[in-house]
N, C-alpha and C positions, 0 to 999 in steps of 0.2 A: 584500461576499467579505473585508473587513478582519476582521470578527466571527467569521466561520467558519474563517479562516488561524488566528486567534487561542485558537479551539477547539481547533483539532489540536493536537497532543502534541509535535512537531517545533519551531512556532512560538510557544506557550502565555510569555506572559509577555513576549515581544519589545515594544517600542514600537510604538505607530502608526506611526513614520515609517520603520523596519526592515519594516512588515506591510505597507505603500503598496509598495515597492521589490518586497517580493514580489510580492503584487497584478500590479503592471505586467506581470512575464514570465508571469505566469497567462492563459491559456486558458479561456474558458466554451465547450463545445458541448453542444448538447442529442442525446440517444441514445434511440430508437426501443426501445418493449419488444421483447425477443427479439435485439437489435443485438448484435453479438462487439465487445470495446472493444480486447483481446487476446487470441492461441490460447499456448498452451503450445508455447516454442520459439522463437518470435516473437522478434527481438532486441529490446531495447528501450532505449527512449527519454525515457520518461517517466514521473512517476508522474500517480495524480491524488485527487480531492476532491471525496465526493458532493457537491455545493451541494443536491442532492434526489433524493429515486428510492432505490431497491435495485439492487445488482451480488450479480448470484450468481461467486462464486470456486469454480472442479470442475478435476480433475484429469481426465484420458486415463484410461480403465482400461489397465491393462500388459497383458491379455491380446487386445487388437486388436479387441474385438467392436465397437467404438466407442463405448461409453457411456461416461457418465461419474462419476466423485463427491462429491458436494459436499464443500465442503473448507469453505465461509462462504458466510452471505451477509451483505453489507454494506448499512447502511442511513445515510439522510441523517447529514454530519458523519465520517464515517466515509472511511479514506483505504488504497491502494491502487499496488503495484506499487512501492515503495520497495527494494527488496531489489538488484534491479539495478543503483541510483545506485550501489552500495557496488563490487558485486563483477563489473559489468559481464557477469553471467550471460545466456542467456537466459529469457523465458518462465520460471516456474517453474508455473503453472497457466493456465488459461482464464478471461479476466473475459467476461461476459455480462449484459446490463441485463436484469435481472426484471421492471420497469417503468417506464412512461417516465421518463426522469432526465436533469438537469443536473448534469455532473461538469466541474470544474476541472482543465483539464490543466495540468502544470510539468514543464517541458520540460528534460533531466537536464542537457544543454548550459547553457540560460540559468544554472540555477540554480549548475552549480560555477562558473560567470563570476561572479554574486554572492558565492559562497562565499567565491573566491581574491578579491574586492576589497573584503572585508569582515570583517576576523578577528575582529570583536564577533560578527556573525552565526554565520557558522562555528563557533567553539568553541560555542553556544549548539547549533544543530541537530547539530551530532556530538555533543555530548554526551546531549540528547536521544534521538536515534537509539540511541545505545551503550545507553542506561539502558531502551528499548522493547524494541531486540533481547536486552539481559537476560531480561527477564520474559519474554520469548517461550522462551527458551528453559528457565527454570525452570519453566515449566508443560510445554514437552515432558520435561523431565526426569521430573517429578511423573509424568506420563501413560506416560510408558517404565519409572517402578520399580513403579507401581502395577499395570502387565500384567505385568511379572517376577514379581511376588506373584503373582498369579494363578494365573500359567504353575506358578512354582515348588510351590502348593499343591496342583494334581494329578501329582506325579511321584510 
């Protein structure tokens, strides 16, 4: 599990002793194909790392027809569910297992406790999280800019 955690951007570069502390608060769970990890709107208390398998991230449609819009398909080594760690908001999407999967669950409460007890780990994790969220924002800005320029071309 330490190697997988070290490959995750949040923890990459931390010494093995720190990774071991994170591994101690992590819980490995097996999911069957089709099983729901969480639903859009659920309260959030953990984030997840896929040790093995595939997870679909989907949004509920806004017209209430019960259909879902695919946002991403995540594979081994990917993570999800970290946004609510920062903002305490409900889940913004659905996460369901596409193939039988082993997924590491890390409780927000346990992670916060660890971060509050060790400023070195805390600085590292929050810095990496900020860089990751900035990269997501840059991509979103580029996507919006592209869409806007496309729409302006049709005026």
